[in-house]
C-alpha positions as CSV (number, residue, x, y, z in Angstrom):
1,M,119.4,-22.9,-165.5
2,A,122.6,-22.2,-163.0
3,M,121.7,-18.5,-162.8
4,E,117.9,-19.6,-161.9
5,S,119.0,-22.1,-159.1
6,K,121.3,-19.3,-157.3
7,K,118.3,-17.1,-157.8
8,E,115.6,-19.7,-155.8
9,M,118.3,-20.3,-153.4
10,K,118.6,-16.6,-152.4
11,G,115.6,-16.7,-150.5
12,W,116.2,-19.9,-148.6
13,V,117.2,-20.1,-145.1
14,P,119.1,-22.9,-143.6
15,E,118.2,-22.4,-140.2
16,E,114.5,-22.4,-140.7
17,T,114.7,-25.7,-143.1
18,L,116.5,-27.5,-140.4
19,R,113.8,-26.7,-137.2
20,E,111.3,-27.6,-139.9
21,I,112.6,-30.6,-140.3
22,D,113.6,-31.4,-136.6
23,N,110.0,-30.2,-135.8
24,T,109.0,-32.9,-138.3
25,M,110.8,-35.7,-137.2
26,E,109.9,-35.0,-133.0
27,E,106.0,-35.1,-134.0
28,F,106.8,-38.2,-136.2
29,K,108.5,-40.2,-133.0
30,K,105.7,-39.1,-130.7
31,N,102.9,-40.3,-132.9
32,F,104.6,-43.3,-134.7
33,L,105.5,-44.6,-131.1
34,S,102.1,-43.9,-129.4
35,Q,100.3,-45.4,-132.0
36,W,102.3,-48.4,-133.3
37,L,104.1,-49.3,-130.3
38,P,101.5,-48.5,-127.4
39,M,103.0,-51.2,-124.7
40,K,106.7,-49.9,-125.3
41,G,106.1,-46.7,-127.2
42,K,106.8,-44.5,-123.9
43,A,109.7,-46.2,-122.9
44,I,111.3,-46.0,-126.5
45,H,110.2,-42.6,-127.0
46,S,111.9,-41.4,-123.8
47,M,115.4,-43.0,-125.1
48,L,114.7,-40.9,-128.5
49,K,114.2,-37.7,-126.4
50,G,115.1,-37.1,-123.3
51,P,115.5,-36.8,-120.3
52,R,119.4,-37.4,-120.1
53,I,120.8,-39.6,-117.3
54,D,123.8,-40.5,-115.7
55,L,124.3,-43.8,-113.6
56,N,126.8,-44.2,-111.4
57,D,127.9,-46.9,-109.2
58,M,129.3,-46.0,-105.8
59,G,130.2,-49.3,-104.6
60,D,127.4,-49.6,-101.8
61,H,124.9,-47.7,-103.5
62,Y,123.8,-46.0,-107.1
63,D,123.7,-42.3,-108.2
64,V,120.9,-41.5,-110.8
65,F,121.1,-38.1,-111.9
66,V,118.3,-37.1,-114.5
67,E,118.1,-33.7,-116.1
68,V,114.5,-32.3,-115.4
69,P,115.2,-28.5,-116.3
70,G,112.1,-25.9,-115.7
71,V,109.8,-28.7,-114.0
72,Q,109.1,-27.7,-110.2
73,K,109.7,-30.5,-107.4
74,E,106.1,-31.1,-107.0
75,A,105.7,-32.2,-110.8
76,V,108.3,-34.7,-110.4
77,Q,107.5,-38.6,-109.9
78,V,110.0,-41.2,-108.7
79,H,108.7,-44.9,-108.7
80,M,111.2,-47.7,-107.6
81,T,110.8,-51.4,-108.0
82,K,113.5,-54.2,-106.8
83,G,115.5,-53.7,-110.1
84,A,114.5,-50.2,-111.7
85,V,113.7,-46.7,-111.1
86,E,111.0,-44.9,-113.4
87,V,111.1,-41.0,-113.4
88,S,108.1,-38.9,-115.0
89,A,107.3,-35.2,-114.9
90,E,104.1,-33.5,-116.3
91,V,105.1,-30.2,-117.2
92,E,102.0,-27.6,-117.5
93,E,101.8,-25.7,-121.3
94,E,102.2,-22.2,-120.7
95,S,99.5,-20.4,-123.2
96,V,100.8,-18.8,-126.1
97,D,100.0,-15.8,-128.1
98,T,99.8,-16.6,-131.6
99,E,99.2,-13.4,-133.0
100,K,102.2,-12.2,-131.3
101,C,104.4,-15.2,-131.4
102,I,107.2,-15.4,-133.9
103,I,108.9,-18.4,-133.2
104,H,107.4,-21.4,-130.6
105,E,110.4,-23.8,-130.1
106,R,110.1,-24.8,-126.2
107,N,108.8,-28.0,-125.7
108,H,106.3,-28.1,-122.9
109,E,105.2,-31.9,-122.9
110,G,106.1,-34.1,-119.8
111,V,109.3,-36.3,-119.5
112,Y,109.7,-40.0,-118.8
113,R,112.6,-42.4,-118.4
114,S,113.3,-45.8,-116.7
115,V,116.6,-47.1,-115.8
116,T,117.3,-50.9,-114.9
117,F,119.9,-51.7,-112.3
118,P,122.7,-54.1,-112.8
119,E,122.3,-55.1,-109.3
120,E,119.3,-55.5,-107.0
121,I,118.9,-52.5,-104.9
122,I,116.6,-51.6,-101.8
123,P,113.9,-49.6,-103.0
124,E,112.4,-48.3,-99.9
125,E,115.3,-46.7,-98.8
126,A,116.0,-44.5,-101.9
127,E,115.9,-40.7,-101.6
128,A,115.6,-38.3,-104.0
129,T,116.6,-34.7,-104.5
130,V,116.0,-32.2,-107.1
131,A,117.8,-28.6,-107.3
132,N,118.4,-26.4,-110.1
133,G,116.9,-29.0,-113.0
134,L,119.2,-31.5,-111.9
135,L,117.3,-35.1,-109.9
136,K,119.3,-36.9,-107.8
137,I,118.7,-40.4,-106.7
138,V,120.7,-42.2,-104.2
139,V,119.6,-46.0,-104.5
140,P,121.0,-48.8,-102.0
141,K,122.4,-51.9,-103.0
142,R,121.1,-54.8,-101.7
143,H,124.0,-57.0,-100.6
144,K,123.3,-60.6,-100.3
145,P,124.8,-61.9,-96.7
146,E,127.3,-64.4,-97.5
147,A,126.5,-68.1,-97.3
148,K,128.1,-69.9,-94.2
149,H,130.0,-72.7,-95.2
150,R,130.6,-75.4,-92.9
151,V,134.0,-76.7,-93.0
152,E,134.5,-80.3,-91.3
153,V,137.6,-80.4,-89.0
154,K,139.7,-83.5,-89.3
């Protein structure tokens, strides 16, 4: 019995099995979230799938960095509100010659990510640049003027 198990395992390639599991999980997340969570599915899917971000508090503004590898500047969309930023990008799918393709793992679907800021911002003054697959968004904070308090002179 133990001998048969070793024979069965001889043809097993762990990398292929792990790749199949990963592909199955990605498909599950994409289909499940879009079908059963239509209102929040896109946002939850983005947290599970990416893109990865950094949010830095620079004192008078925030720096937001979003990974967008392989995405052209024209395909990136940034939408701001008084408390959040949404980043999305649609990537055109390349045609794949299925007869010649042995392994096809590159993902060509769009990306989406939403980030809420801890303080109110000035969306009209935000600036975005993209270089080397990294989107940088500089977002000024809205500083509330200090209220004047009159002190009675005695």
